[in-house]
C-alpha positions in Angstrom: -54.6 -68.6 -62.8 -54.9 -65.1 -59.8 -52.7 -63.8 -57.3 -55.0 -61.7 -55.2 -54.9 -60.7 -51.7 -58.5 -60.9 -49.9 -59.3 -57.2 -48.1 -61.2 -59.2 -45.8 -58.4 -61.9 -44.1 -55.7 -60.3 -45.5 -54.5 -63.5 -47.2 -52.4 -63.8 -50.5 -54.7 -66.5 -52.2 -54.2 -68.2 -55.6 -57.1 -68.2 -57.1 -58.3 -69.9 -60.1 -59.5 -68.6 -64.0 -63.6 -70.5 -63.4 -64.0 -68.1 -59.7 -64.2 -64.5 -62.3 -67.3 -63.5 -62.1 -67.2 -60.8 -64.8 -65.0 -58.4 -66.4 -64.6 -54.7 -67.7 -63.4 -53.1 -69.7 -63.4 -49.5 -68.3 -60.8 -46.4 -69.9 -58.8 -46.7 -67.9 -59.1 -49.9 -66.4 -60.0 -53.0 -66.5 -61.7 -54.3 -64.2 -62.2 -58.1 -62.7 -64.5 -59.7 -60.2 -63.7 -62.5 -58.8 -65.3 -64.6 -55.8 -62.8 -65.1 -53.4 -61.1 -69.0 -52.0 -60.6 -67.0 -48.8 -64.2 -65.7 -46.8 -66.3 -66.0 -50.1 -67.5 -62.6 -51.2 -66.9 -61.1 -54.3 -64.4 -58.1 -55.0 -62.9 -56.1 -57.5 -59.3 -56.0 -59.2 -58.5 -53.3 -61.1 -55.5 -52.8 -62.9 -54.1 -50.9 -65.7 -52.1 -49.0 -67.0 -54.4 -45.3 -66.6 -55.2 -46.4 -63.8 -52.6 -46.8 -61.9 -50.7 -43.4 -63.1 -54.5 -41.9 -62.7 -54.7 -43.4 -58.7 -50.6 -42.2 -58.2 -51.4 -39.1 -59.3 -54.8 -38.2 -57.0 -52.2 -39.6 -54.6 -49.8 -36.4 -55.6 -52.6 -33.8 -55.8 -53.0 -33.0 -51.9 -49.4 -33.1 -51.4 -48.9 -30.5 -53.8 -52.1 -28.1 -52.2 -50.1 -28.5 -49.0 -46.7 -27.0 -50.0 -48.3 -24.3 -52.0 -50.4 -23.3 -49.0 
């Protein structure tokens, strides 16, 4: 079971494993395509330590550029 947040309805949904449509292993993260029980669409959820580190690094980058101006 997975707990996801539907980006369409903004609700938390408990999803069975059988609703996972695909899983892709990337160097920085694992991407799961999950069929949402709330809206019926397929959403992609990414997870992984390196994915989170990369996102945090990108989020901090504009702040660093503004502080040097």
